[in-house]
VOPAGU-2260 file (C-alpha; in pm, 1 decimal, decimal comma):
REM VOPAGU-2260
SITE   aa  ch    i         X         Y         Z
SITE  MET   A    0    -712,4     804,3   -1766,6
SITE  SER   A    1    -356,0     675,1   -1654,2
SITE  LYS   A    2    -103,9     829,6   -1886,4
SITE  ASN   A    3     151,9     555,0   -1835,0
SITE  ILE   A    4     128,5     319,6   -2151,1
SITE  CYS   A    5     264,6      -4,3   -1929,0
SITE  THR   A    6       0,7    -252,3   -1946,5
SITE  ALA   A    7     -50,4    -642,0   -1891,3
SITE  ASP   A    8    -333,8    -917,6   -1960,6
SITE  LEU   A    9    -501,7    -957,5   -1646,8
SITE  SER   A   10    -805,8   -1057,4   -1824,0
SITE  GLY   A   11   -1052,9   -1288,2   -1620,7
SITE  LYS   A   12    -836,2   -1228,9   -1279,0
SITE  VAL   A   13   -1001,2   -1145,5   -1001,5
SITE  ILE   A   14    -823,6    -897,2    -800,4
SITE  ALA   A   15    -913,9    -804,2    -455,1
SITE  ILE   A   16    -768,7    -461,0    -345,4
SITE  THR   A   17    -747,3    -322,1      37,0
SITE  GLY   A   18    -765,4      26,2     116,5
SITE  ALA   A   19    -920,9      42,2    -220,7
SITE  GLY   A   20   -1076,6     405,6     -73,1
SITE  GLY   A   21    -734,8     550,2     -67,9
SITE  VAL   A   22    -565,2     756,5    -313,2
SITE  LEU   A   23    -301,1     514,1    -445,9
SITE  CYS   A   24    -512,1     216,4    -400,4
SITE  SER   A   25    -798,5     348,6    -550,3
SITE  HIS   A   26    -559,0     454,7    -844,0
SITE  PHE   A   27    -477,6      48,0    -866,2
SITE  ALA   A   28    -824,8     -39,5    -905,2
SITE  ARG   A   29    -866,0     143,6   -1194,7
SITE  VAL   A   30    -520,6      50,7   -1392,4
SITE  VAL   A   31    -597,8    -301,3   -1302,9
SITE  ALA   A   32    -935,8    -307,9   -1448,7
SITE  ARG   A   33    -828,6    -131,6   -1733,6
SITE  ALA   A   34    -570,9    -455,3   -1779,2
SITE  GLY   A   35    -911,1    -670,7   -1780,1
SITE  GLY   A   36    -920,7    -746,8   -1407,9
SITE  LYS   A   37   -1212,5    -825,7   -1238,6
SITE  VAL   A   38   -1167,9    -570,2    -952,1
SITE  ALA   A   39   -1313,9    -609,4    -595,4
SITE  LEU   A   40   -1244,0    -299,1    -373,9
SITE  LEU   A   41   -1240,0    -339,2       6,3
SITE  ASP   A   42   -1274,5     -79,8     248,0
SITE  ARG   A   43   -1392,5      32,7     594,5
SITE  ASN   A   44   -1520,9     333,5     403,5
SITE  GLU   A   45   -1781,0     152,5     170,0
SITE  GLN   A   46   -1927,5     438,4      19,3
SITE  ARG   A   47   -1573,5     561,9     -88,6
SITE  SER   A   48   -1525,6     236,3    -253,1
SITE  ARG   A   49   -1885,5     263,8    -407,3
SITE  ASP   A   50   -1795,4     552,8    -561,4
SITE  PHE   A   51   -1466,0     448,0    -710,3
SITE  ALA   A   52   -1612,4     121,2    -813,5
SITE  GLU   A   53   -1869,7     312,0    -985,0
SITE  GLU   A   54   -1596,5     535,5   -1169,1
SITE  ILE   A   55   -1447,8     201,7   -1306,1
SITE  ARG   A   56   -1769,2      51,9   -1428,3
SITE  ARG   A   57   -1841,8     352,2   -1628,4
SITE  GLU   A   58   -1518,9     360,2   -1806,2
SITE  GLY   A   59   -1599,6      -4,3   -1903,5
SITE  GLY   A   60   -1456,3    -207,5   -1642,9
SITE  VAL   A   61   -1571,2    -484,5   -1390,5
SITE  ALA   A   62   -1555,3    -352,0   -1023,2
SITE  GLU   A   63   -1773,0    -378,4    -697,4
SITE  ALA   A   64   -1707,8    -249,9    -364,9
SITE  PHE   A   65   -1737,4    -469,4     -36,0
SITE  TYR   A   66   -1677,5    -331,4     333,6
SITE  CYS   A   67   -1397,2    -488,6     509,5
SITE  ASP   A   68   -1175,8    -418,7     804,1
SITE  VAL   A   69    -836,1    -560,0     758,2
SITE  MET   A   70    -797,2    -616,6    1095,0
SITE  ASP   A   71   -1113,3    -828,3    1168,8
SITE  ARG   A   72   -1073,3   -1181,6    1051,8
SITE  GLN   A   73   -1457,3   -1226,1    1032,0
SITE  SER   A   74   -1508,9    -910,8     824,2
SITE  CYS   A   75   -1213,9   -1043,4     590,0
SITE  THR   A   76   -1376,5   -1377,6     544,1
SITE  ASP   A   77   -1716,4   -1227,0     517,5
SITE  ALA   A   78   -1582,5   -1015,6     229,2
SITE  ALA   A   79   -1395,1   -1284,4      95,8
SITE  GLU   A   80   -1712,4   -1532,3      78,7
SITE  LYS   A   81   -1916,0   -1227,2    -103,4
SITE  ILE   A   82   -1621,4   -1160,8    -369,8
SITE  GLU   A   83   -1625,5   -1563,1    -462,9
SITE  LYS   A   84   -1984,5   -1530,1    -504,8
SITE  SER   A   85   -1984,4   -1253,6    -723,1
SITE  LEU   A   86   -1664,7   -1244,1    -900,4
SITE  GLY   A   87   -1504,8   -1569,3    -882,1
SITE  GLY   A   88   -1225,0   -1699,8    -633,0
SITE  CYS   A   89    -952,8   -1444,8    -548,3
SITE  ASP   A   90    -608,9   -1477,6    -805,7
SITE  ILE   A   91    -427,1   -1161,9    -686,5
SITE  LEU   A   92    -436,2    -979,2    -382,8
SITE  ILE   A   93    -327,8    -622,3    -351,5
SITE  ASN   A   94    -259,9    -550,0      37,6
SITE  GLY   A   95    -283,6    -182,0      20,9
SITE  ALA   A   96    -461,0    -107,3     374,8
SITE  GLY   A   97    -241,6      96,3     620,9
SITE  GLY   A   98    -123,3     443,1     687,2
SITE  ASN   A   99      -9,7     647,3    1014,8
SITE  HIS   A  100    -167,9     842,9    1261,1
SITE  PRO   A  101    -104,6    1182,6    1417,5
SITE  SER   A  102    -126,5    1009,8    1775,2
SITE  ALA   A  103     191,7     805,6    1694,1
SITE  THR   A  104     389,0    1097,5    1561,7
SITE  THR   A  105     651,3    1278,9    1760,9
SITE  ASP   A  106     626,3    1663,7    1718,9
SITE  LYS   A  107    1001,6    1714,7    1673,6
SITE  GLU   A  108    1283,3    1537,9    1481,3
SITE  TYR   A  109    1521,7    1539,6    1753,5
SITE  PHE   A  110    1505,3    1495,1    2148,3
SITE  GLU   A  111    1632,5    1757,4    2356,2
SITE  VAL   A  112    1673,9    1815,1    2736,7
SITE  GLY   A  113    1349,8    1963,2    2899,0
SITE  ASP   A  114    1100,8    1776,3    2592,0
SITE  ILE   A  115     969,5    1524,2    2884,9
SITE  ASP   A  116     817,1    1832,9    3085,9
SITE  LEU   A  117     659,9    2012,7    2764,7
SITE  GLU   A  118     319,3    1934,9    2623,2
SITE  ALA   A  119     526,7    1873,4    2298,3
SITE  LYS   A  120     476,5    1477,3    2177,1
SITE  SER   A  121     796,6    1305,0    2230,9
SITE  PHE   A  122     894,1     952,2    2210,8
SITE  PHE   A  123     828,8     911,7    2585,3
SITE  SER   A  124     455,1    1010,7    2544,2
SITE  LEU   A  125     354,0     813,3    2305,6
SITE  THR   A  126      83,4     588,3    2437,1
SITE  GLU   A  127      61,6     191,7    2405,9
SITE  ASP   A  128    -278,2     273,3    2229,7
SITE  ALA   A  129    -144,7     472,6    1940,2
SITE  LEU   A  130     155,4     318,9    1888,0
SITE  ARG   A  131     -65,4     -28,9    1860,5
SITE  ARG   A  132    -337,2     126,5    1593,1
SITE  VAL   A  133     -47,6     196,7    1362,8
SITE  LEU   A  134     147,2    -137,1    1386,1
SITE  GLU   A  135    -157,1    -347,2    1405,4
SITE  LEU   A  136    -311,9    -169,0    1083,4
SITE  ASN   A  137     -26,7    -201,8     869,5
SITE  TYR   A  138     135,6    -543,9     992,7
SITE  LEU   A  139    -161,5    -719,6    1099,8
SITE  GLY   A  140    -332,1    -572,4     838,7
SITE  THR   A  141    -133,1    -757,3     597,0
SITE  ILE   A  142    -116,6   -1058,1     750,4
SITE  ILE   A  143    -461,3   -1148,4     837,4
SITE  PRO   A  144    -618,2   -1056,4     437,3
SITE  THR   A  145    -327,7   -1278,7     332,5
SITE  GLN   A  146    -412,8   -1553,6     558,7
SITE  VAL   A  147    -839,4   -1536,7     437,5
SITE  PHE   A  148    -753,9   -1500,4      68,4
SITE  ALA   A  149    -459,8   -1704,0       6,5
SITE  ARG   A  150    -702,1   -2003,5      88,3
SITE  GLN   A  151    -856,6   -1934,3    -283,3
SITE  MET   A  152    -554,1   -1920,8    -468,1
SITE  ILE   A  153    -421,9   -2263,5    -332,1
SITE  GLY   A  154    -438,1   -2528,6    -665,9
SITE  LYS   A  155    -457,9   -2217,9    -918,4
SITE  SER   A  156    -205,4   -2112,1   -1136,7
SITE  GLY   A  157     -54,1   -1732,4   -1207,5
SITE  CYS   A  158    -197,8   -1609,9    -813,8
SITE  SER   A  159      35,8   -1367,7    -663,5
SITE  ILE   A  160      15,3   -1109,9    -347,3
SITE  LEU   A  161     174,5    -730,9    -360,6
SITE  ASN   A  162     170,9    -569,2     -46,3
SITE  ILE   A  163     280,0    -194,3      -3,0
SITE  SER   A  164     557,3    -111,7     163,4
SITE  SER   A  165     723,1     222,5     204,2
SITE  MET   A  166    1069,1     406,4     182,2
SITE  ASN   A  167    1018,3     411,5     573,2
SITE  ALA   A  168    1138,6      14,2     562,8
SITE  TYR   A  169    1471,5     110,7     429,2
SITE  ARG   A  170    1555,1     386,7     653,8
SITE  PRO   A  171    1317,9     563,9     959,7
SITE  LEU   A  172    1182,2     850,8     856,0
SITE  THR   A  173    1212,0    1144,0    1156,7
SITE  LYS   A  174     892,3    1143,8    1377,2
SITE  ILE   A  175     704,6     845,0    1299,4
SITE  PRO   A  176     859,4     539,0    1466,6
SITE  ALA   A  177     551,7     293,6    1447,6
SITE  TYR   A  178     476,4     358,9    1082,2
SITE  SER   A  179     833,8     351,3    1006,4
SITE  GLY   A  180     884,9     -11,5    1215,4
SITE  ALA   A  181     541,3    -160,9    1061,8
SITE  LYS   A  182     664,1     -87,6     688,7
SITE  ALA   A  183    1012,7    -281,9     805,9
SITE  ALA   A  184     798,6    -558,5     911,5
SITE  VAL   A  185     570,9    -570,6     589,3
SITE  SER   A  186     905,7    -590,9     419,4
SITE  ASN   A  187    1025,5    -863,3     634,6
SITE  LEU   A  188     657,2   -1035,5     561,0
SITE  THR   A  189     682,1   -1029,6     198,3
SITE  GLN   A  190    1014,7   -1208,3     182,4
SITE  TRP   A  191     888,1   -1448,1     464,1
SITE  LEU   A  192     569,4   -1508,0     296,7
SITE  ALA   A  193     719,8   -1534,2     -52,5
SITE  VAL   A  194     977,1   -1838,6      85,8
SITE  TYR   A  195     630,7   -2017,2     256,4
SITE  PHE   A  196     431,8   -2002,6     -75,9
SITE  SER   A  197     690,2   -2081,3    -304,0
SITE  ARG   A  198     591,0   -2468,1    -375,4
SITE  VAL   A  199     197,4   -2397,3    -427,8
SITE  GLY   A  200     282,5   -2175,7    -727,8
SITE  ILE   A  201     159,0   -1806,1    -512,9
SITE  ARG   A  202     432,1   -1568,2    -576,8
SITE  VAL   A  203     412,1   -1249,6    -299,1
SITE  ASN   A  204     637,4    -901,2    -386,7
SITE  ALA   A  205     588,5    -587,8    -247,1
SITE  ILE   A  206     608,2    -239,2    -381,0
SITE  ALA   A  207     795,4      44,7    -176,8
SITE  PRO   A  208     658,1     388,5    -294,5
SITE  GLY   A  209     884,9     697,9    -239,6
SITE  PHE   A  210     708,9    1037,5    -203,4
SITE  PHE   A  211     403,9    1119,3    -397,7
SITE  SER   A  212     231,1    1411,5    -344,4
SITE  THR   A  213    -145,7    1348,2    -362,4
SITE  ALA   A  214    -458,3    1548,5    -201,5
SITE  GLN   A  215    -408,7    1296,8     139,2
SITE  ASN   A  216     -85,8    1414,3     213,5
SITE  SER   A  217    -106,7    1778,4      31,7
SITE  THR   A  218     -90,7    1987,3     363,7
SITE  LEU   A  219     207,5    1814,1     506,2
SITE  LEU   A  220     396,2    1869,4     146,0
SITE  TRP   A  221     281,1    2244,3      40,9
SITE  ASN   A  222     197,2    2545,1     239,3
SITE  ALA   A  223    -136,5    2721,6     150,3
SITE  ASP   A  224      76,4    2939,6    -119,0
SITE  GLY   A  225     171,0    2668,9    -291,7
SITE  SER   A  226     537,5    2645,6    -160,8
SITE  PRO   A  227     691,3    2343,3     -30,9
SITE  THR   A  228     676,3    2305,8     344,5
SITE  GLU   A  229    1027,7    2254,8     517,6
SITE  ARG   A  230     960,6    1874,4     544,1
SITE  SER   A  231     897,8    1866,1     155,9
SITE  LYS   A  232    1216,7    2078,8     107,3
SITE  LYS   A  233    1417,2    1753,1     279,8
SITE  ILE   A  234    1257,1    1497,6      93,7
SITE  LEU   A  235    1319,1    1697,8    -255,1
SITE  ALA   A  236    1663,8    1735,7    -152,3
SITE  ALA   A  237    1701,8    1356,6     -56,1
SITE  THR   A  238    1553,2    1264,5    -394,1
SITE  PRO   A  239    1813,0    1264,2    -678,3
SITE  MET   A  240    1553,1    1311,7    -933,8
SITE  SER   A  241    1435,9    1619,0    -712,5
SITE  ARG   A  242    1050,5    1589,2    -750,6
SITE  PHE   A  243     761,7    1407,9    -620,0
SITE  GLY   A  244     641,3    1076,5    -779,7
SITE  ASP   A  245     301,6    1120,4    -981,8
SITE  CYS   A  246      65,2     801,9    -926,6
SITE  ASP   A  247     101,9     663,0   -1303,6
SITE  GLU   A  248     463,0     652,9   -1258,6
SITE  LEU   A  249     386,4     322,0    -981,0
SITE  ASP   A  250     186,5     171,0   -1304,8
SITE  GLY   A  251     468,1     -23,4   -1485,7
SITE  ALA   A  252     638,0    -168,5   -1151,9
SITE  LEU   A  253     223,3    -262,9   -1043,0
SITE  PHE   A  254     203,0    -467,4   -1370,8
SITE  PHE   A  255     527,4    -598,7   -1385,8
SITE  LEU   A  256     492,0    -729,7   -1054,3
SITE  LEU   A  257     126,6    -873,0   -1130,5
SITE  ASP   A  258     206,3    -989,4   -1481,9
SITE  GLU   A  259     284,3   -1394,3   -1437,6
SITE  HIS   A  260     437,1   -1372,6   -1792,0
SITE  ALA   A  261     658,4   -1100,4   -1706,3
SITE  SER   A  262     717,3   -1164,7   -1380,0
SITE  GLY   A  263     704,4   -1557,8   -1332,8
SITE  PHE   A  264    1030,1   -1626,1   -1134,6
SITE  VAL   A  265    1022,0   -1312,4    -933,5
SITE  THR   A  266     895,5   -1344,3    -611,4
SITE  GLY   A  267    1007,0   -1197,7    -260,4
SITE  VAL   A  268    1127,9    -875,4    -416,0
SITE  ILE   A  269    1072,2    -544,4    -253,5
SITE  LEU   A  270    1057,2    -291,0    -540,2
SITE  PRO   A  271    1143,2      92,0    -484,3
SITE  VAL   A  272     952,4     354,1    -703,9
SITE  ASP   A  273    1128,6     706,6    -529,9
SITE  GLY   A  274    1306,3     848,4    -766,2
SITE  GLY   A  275    1666,3     738,4    -638,8
SITE  PHE   A  276    1548,4     837,4    -278,2
SITE  SER   A  277    1698,6     452,0     -92,9
SITE  ALA   A  278    2010,8     476,8    -336,7
SITE  TYR   A  279    2094,5     838,4    -229,3
SITE  SER   A  280    2349,1     855,2     104,0
SITE  GLY   A  281    2323,2    1247,5     136,8
SITE  VAL   A  282    2691,8    1334,2       0,5
């Protein structure tokens, strides 16, 4: 159970969540279901999202899982039609699908003379396919579901779209140029969509999570003996609160931005939840 007592009344709201098989978005699915939402968990890994949906139902929530490839318009359309028949038309869309890939990552933080001739991955050896994969997953993977599900919101009240941005959108992290650029694009798109949909009552905002230690990224952050990796040490040194976040600590931002009574006049906002990382200059 979530330790965070923050909540909102999402009773009767149909909430579609892409990337719901992942760590953060499966958590989002649980907490919005506890707030009364009827949750559609969307993921390419349908079995994993089914498992999470079953967990939610065991808690007494309403949840169903659907296959969805966010980079395939027909897949999104098929999922939206099934959700509408099963749960009703979408009121809230959480665009959580995204991520990086090792093929779009450099091995070193800094380029040095001679790196071109080495086998190590440098900026110069990143392929178009690798870059395109990450850019499309994060950027097009936000646009296409929005194009599909926002159609079901037109003419309704209390509808909103929540995108998942990142600290990389504020300042690019080393080694991950495609992911950083893609998340910057998601933040920019959030503001564009907020203006575009402002006259029809659809609010569009984003959460920009800082650094959270999860099973998904544990090998990047922790050594086998439980000590922090060198990258972890840099992250913690640049985070004024000197720790990683806990998934529960996203709940307040999530509920605030989704609750039309709490944030009915809030749109186009990218809200950092980062322990001060985005505010710290390093000195």
